[in-house]
N, C-alpha and C positions, 0 to 999 in steps of 0.2 A: 534457899528452900530445901535443897537436897540435904544440907547439914541438919536442918530442923527436923526433917523426916527421919533421918538416921537417929537423931536423939529421941524422937518420938517412938521409934521401933523398940528402943530399950525400955521405954515406959509402958508400951502397949500390953494390955493384959487379956485381950481376947483374940481369938483367931480371926474374927471379922475385922477388928481394928488393924491387926498386922497385915491382912490381905489388902485392905484399903490403902494403907500406907505404902505397901510394896507396889501396888498399881500406880499410885501417884508418883512414887520414886522412879519407876520404870518410864513413865510418861515424861517426867522432867529430864531424866537421863537421855532419853531419845531426843528431846528438844535441844539439850546442851550439845550433843554430838552433831546434830544437824546444823547448828550454828557455829560449829568448829570451836566450841567452848574450851576444850582441853588445850588447844593450841593458842588460845587468846593471850594467856599470860606470857607465853614465849613471844608472840607477835608484839605485845605491848613493850617488852624489854628491847626487842630489836628495833622497833619504831622510835622509841624515845632515845635510844643510843644513837640511832642514825641521824636524828634531828639535833643531837648534841645536848640532850637533857640528861643530867646524871641520875642514876637510880636513886640516889639519896633524896632527890626532889619528889619522889612518889608519895611520900607521906605529908608533904607540905601543902598548905592551902595555896591555891593558885593566886589568890589575892596578894600573897607575899612575893610573887614573882615580879621581875622587871618586865617592862613592856615587850621586849624581844622574847623573853622566856614565855610570856603569856601567848604570844603569837605562835611560838613553836608548840606549846601545849595544845592550843586550839587546832593547829594543823595535825598534830598527832591524833587528837580526838576524831577529826574528820576522816583521817586515813584508816583508823581502826573501827569506824562506825559501820562498816559493812554495806555501804550504799552501792547501788548499781551505777550511779552517775556522780562524779565529783566535779563541782564547779569551783575552780581555784582562781582567785584574783590576786596576782602578784605573790605567788607562794614562796618565792625566794627572798622576799624582804625579810630581814632579820636573820637570814641563814648565812653561815660562813661557807667557805668553799667545800669543805668536807660534807656538811649537811646538804648542800645543794647537789653535790654529786650523788649522795645517797638517795635523795628525792628523785633525781633523774632515773636512777636504776629502778627504784620502787615503781615509778609511774610507767616506765616502759615495760615492766613485767606485771603490772597490776591487772586484775580482771575487770574492774569497772571501767566504763567509758569515762574519759576525763576531758573537760573543757578548761583550757588555761588561758587567762589573759595575763600577758607579761610584756614588759619592755626589755627583758633579759634575752637578747637574741641568741646568745650561746645556749641558754637553757632551752629555748624553743627549738633550736636546731637539734638538741639532744632528745627531746621528748615528742615533738609534733610529728604526726603522720599526715595531717590535713591542716590547712590553714584557711581561716575564714577572714575576709576583709569586709568591713562595713564602712563605706565612705560615701558622702554626698547622697545618703538615702538609698544607696545601692548595696547589694550583698553579692559578693563573689566568693566562690569556693575554689580552692587550689589543692592539688595533691602534693604532699611533701612537707618538709620542715620549713623553717623561716627562710633559709637561703634559697631553697627551691622556689618558694613563694615569691621572693623578691625577683628572681630571674624570670619566672613566668609572668609576673605583673609587668616587668619592664618589656618583655616580648609582646604582651597584650597591648600595652600603651604604644609601643612602636608600630604595631600592626594597625592600631586605631588611627595613629597619625598618618600612616601610608594610605589607609583607606579614605581618610578625610581629604588628603591631598589629591588622590585619584578622583574622588567625588567632586572636588572643587574644579579640577581640570575638566571634568565632564560637563559641569555646569557652565563653565566659561565657553567651552566649545558649543554647547547647546544655545547659549545666549548669543554667541557670534552668528550661528546659523540662523537663528530667529531674526536678528537684526538685518542680516543680508537679504533674507527672503521677504522681510517686511518692506524693505525698500523696493524690491522687485514687484511686490503685490500692490504697493501704494503708488508706484510710478511705472506702470507697464509700458507706456509709450516711450519713456526715456530709456529704458533698458533695450527696447527693440531698435531704437535708432542707433 
């Protein structure tokens, strides 16, 4: 639109037409700057290079890409989309080691919030600051990466086992107490003798 307005300025033949085009140009320019449009091309090249997509692929139709290349292109599109929240399901699939390391760096320095579902424990250790577990219809939140989550979960499970054992011991003592006094109450003369 900016280029079209610039071309229109050359053809404008009245002061009113020039003023209207300049106002529209200024408005679009402001929107472009607000959306970081001048840095977009640089971010595009950095992102596709980081994900292992050659610059030569920029002009190609995505339909001609392999499955792995399509996945990388889709990931690049998501990362460049400017969203406030990224939901990534197994983002390291189809990525080599270099691209995975680039993605780790990107996500740890990115401004949007990121929710990642992954089986790649090393990747989760590199990018996660909080870990959520959903199991048996229960939701648990943990602070830290995957390794910290695993340690905290093991501690929580050990604590639950200790608490259960303590509770069972208390139940057994209470039941023994009830049985003992049940006999006393049901046979008061026998106890007295």
